[in-house]
N, C-alpha and C positions, 0 to 999 in steps of 0.2 A: 503493499499499499504506499509506504513511504518512497518507494523507488518510482511508483507511478506518478505520486504527487510531485518528486522532484523533477521528473521527465517533463510534466507538463508545465512546471514553472519555467524550466530551461527553454521549453519551446515557445512560452509567452515571452520570455525575456529576448529571445531571437527575432520573433515577430515585430516586437516593438522597437527592437534596434534597427530592423531593415524599414520599418516605416518611418522612422526618425532620419534614416539616410536617403529616403526617396524610394526605397523598395528595388532591391537587386534583381526582382522578377521582371522588370521593366527594361525593353531593349534600349541600348544607348542610342542617343540621338545621332541620325545621319548627318554629319557635318558637311558632306560634299555638296557644293552648289551645283544643281542640276539645271542647265539652261537650253532652250529650244531656239535655235537661231535661223533666221530665214536669209538666203542669199540667192544671187543670180548665177547661172551657169557659165562664168567666165573667169577670166584670170584677175580683172580688177576687184571683183567681188570676193574672190577666194584667197588671194595672194597671201594675206596675212592670217586669216583664221585657220587655213588648212596647215600653214606653218606652225602655228602655236600648238595645233592638234599633234602634228606628227613630231615636232621637237620636244614635246613634253611640256610645254609652258603651262598650259591650262592645268595638267596633272598636278604640277608643281604648286599651283595656286589653289589646288582643291576643288577645281572645277571639271564637271562632266558635260561636254558639249553634244548635242544632238542636231545635225544640220538639215535642214528643209529648203527645198528648191522652189523658187517662184520665178515667174516671167518677168516681173517688173517691181519698181519701188512702191507704188500706189497698191499693188496687191499684197506686197508684204505688210504695209501699213493695216490693211484690212485684216489679215491674218492676225496681227497684234491685237486688233480690236475685239476679234472673236475668240482670243485666247488660245489660239493654236501655237504661237511662239511667243517669246519673251523679249527677244531683241532682233534687229535686223539691219541689213546693209542696203543703202539706197544711193542710186546715182543722182546726177544733177537735177533732173527734172522734178522728182519728188520732193526736193528741198521746199518747194512752194507750200507744201501741205504742212511742214514743220513751221513755216512762217505763219500759217494760218491756225495755228495751235493744235494740229493733229497728233504731233508727236514731238520729242526732245532730242536733239543731236548731243551725244555723249562724246564722241570722238571723231577728228577728222581723218579720213583714210588716205586720201590721195587726190592729186590735182589731175583731172582726167584729160585726156586727149584721144578718147576712143569713140567720139561720136562723128558720124559724117554724113553728109548728103552726096548721094552718088546718082549719077545721070547714066541711063542705058544708051544704046546705039541712038546717035541724032540728038542727044541732049549733052553738049560738050562745055556749056556756060550755064551760069546761073540765070542769065536772061533767057536762056532756051526753056526755062521752067514753065514759061508763060503758056497757059492753055494745056498743059501736060497733066496726066494722071499720076500723082505723087503719093506714095504710102508713107505713112507716119504712125507712131503709138501715141495717143492722147495723153497728157498729163505727165509725160515722161521727157528725158533730154532729147528724143527723137524730135518732138514738137518744138522744143526750143531751139534746137540747132535749124530746124526747118525755117521758123519763122526768123530767125536772124540772118539766114542766108537769103530768104526772099527780101527782107528788107535792104540788105546790100545791093541787090539788084533792082531796087525800086518797086518790088512787087509786094502783094500781100496773099494771104490764104484764098481771098476771093478771085485771084488771078490764075488759080490753078485748080485742076480737079482733084481735091483732097480726098484721099481714101485712108479713112481711119481703120486700122486693124491691130490684132495683138502683135505683140514682137516676135512671138513664134512662128508667125505666118508672113512676115515682111520679107524674108530671103527667100522663101519658096515662090512668093508671088513675083519678085523682081526676077529671079532667075528664069521663072515660066514665061516671062515678057507680057505678063497682065499689068505691069506698072512701067511707067516710062522712066520713073525716078523714084528713089525712096530716101528716108531719113532714119538712120538706124545706128546702132553701137556695135563695138567689137564683141564677139568674134564675127558677128554677121556682116559687119562691113568687110572685113577681110576676105571672107568667103566669096562676098559678091564680086570684089575685085579681083580676085583669083580665078573665079570661075565663069565669068561673064564676059564674052568677047564684046570688045567696044565699050565697056564701062569706063567712066571718068569721074573721078573723085572731085566734086564741085566745091567743098567747104568742109572744114573740120574744126576743132576748138581752137587750134592755133590761129586761124584767121581772124578771130575776134578776140586774141589775147590782151589787146592794148587797152581795151575797156571792158573785159568780161572775164570770168573765171569759173571754171566747170569743175565743182567740188562733188567728192564720193565720201558718204560718212557713215557712222553707226548711230542707231537710234533705239529708242525705247519710248512708250508711252508715258504721259505725264504722271499716271498714277503709279507705274512700275518705278519710275524715277524718285517719287517722294516716299515709296515703301522699302526700296531694296538698294539704295545707294552704296552699301558695301559691297553688293553683287557686281553692280557696275563697276566700280572701282577696281575690283578683283580682276574681271575680264579685262579691263583697259590696261592694266599693268602686264598682263599676260601678252595682251595684243601687241603692246609696245615692243617687247622682247622679241616678237616674231617679225614686226615691222624693221626693228633694227637688223635682224638676220637677213630678211628676204630682199631689203633695198640694197644689200651690200653685195650686188653682182652674184648673188646665188640663184640667178633666174632658171637655170635649166633643172636645178633641184627642185625649185618651187613650182615649175612647170609640171614636172612629175606628179607633185601632190595634187595639183589643180586637175590635171588629166585624170588621175585616179578617181576622184570625186565625180567629176562630170561624166566619165566613162567616154572620153573622147581621145582623139590623136594628140600624143605628147608634142609632135612638132607644130601642129596647128596651135596648140596653147601656148608654147613657147614664142611663137610669133606675135603673140599679144603683148610681150614684154615692154613693147615701145608705147603702149596706150596711156601711159600717164608719167608724171612725175612721182615716183615711189617715195614717198616721205618716210623718215625714221621716226621712232617713237620719241626720241629725243628732240627732233625737230619740232613735231607737233606741240609737245609740252613747253619748248622755249617759245614757239610761236604764240601759244595761247598766253604765255606770261608777258610777252612784250608788245602783244596787240595786234601781231600780224595776223593770226587766225581770225581774230574778230573782224578785221578789215576785209578779208576774204569773204567771209559771210554778209558782211555789208554790201560789198560791191555785187555779189550775188543778188542780194535781195533787191538792190537798186535797179538791176537789170530786169528783174520780174515786174517790177512796178513799171518800168519803162514799156515794156511789152505788153501789159495789162493783165499778166498772169497773176499778179498781187495788186489789191487796191490801195493799200495804205502801209506805210512804214510802221515797223515794229522794232523795239530795241532788240539787239543781237541776244543779249543776255537772257531775255525771256524765252527763247527756244534753244540756245546753245549752251551746254554746259561747261563752260570754260575752266570753272574751278576743278571739275573732275580731271579735265585734260592736264592741267597744272600739278594736281595732287599725284596722279599716276606716274609722272616723271620724278618724282622724289625718291 
């Protein structure tokens, strides 16, 4: 009887002890940061994030990344709004949605030169676009470079037969002869120039670099930014390491990572290495601290306002997380 009483008392002591310590029967909290990331299937979208995966920078930061492919930036923002993904990459055109309050930019990726307006046979100059059927993707950098190119030739969208279509259909339509010209981005632009006899590049980002800048960025929704600042900072720090490595002439290795993710030919991906000024993480952090990055986004916004894509000026700090870019570089 005494033995049984002693055993019961010991069991009670153990239970009370476990309760006081929070209960050893509860599983340990999973400290891994799990992130669903939206991307587009090209070098510019994947150059840093696949490098961070393959070089182990995310793993070092306690981050587990799952990549989800999308056709364009606006679709990526829609996916964040539906809860499918946590973060995403956008090209130049979708930045107008950030200015309009749809998302926040937490890291600058690179300065792009991957957009182009391409004319088919018989369309050798920008002026030749008048009256022609031109394909473009609304709300993206495709639409932006098309409008800039038309303006340079003294034309507007009313002077062409504008055919709005998904980014995935532009290349097929152009190569089939359904379009006289198109506005698209790499790798589609490279494919068209390589495969279409008589194709002419009529415009690219460099043509407008004296008063314009084409940016690519990483974004989150405002609510996610408010609740998960630590996750964003950890991701940015790992991304910076990848940018430092990938921008340092390791293009062939990085092209292999991108080709594996997109299941495309490595040679074709490697050809995209000239699509941008690939910034290091150190350059982004320093630029955010000295005002250079803010100036980029302000120039971009002013061009959107001039084109009518954005109706009123918004302080850059309202939608660009400059503090995160600075902190990630420390």
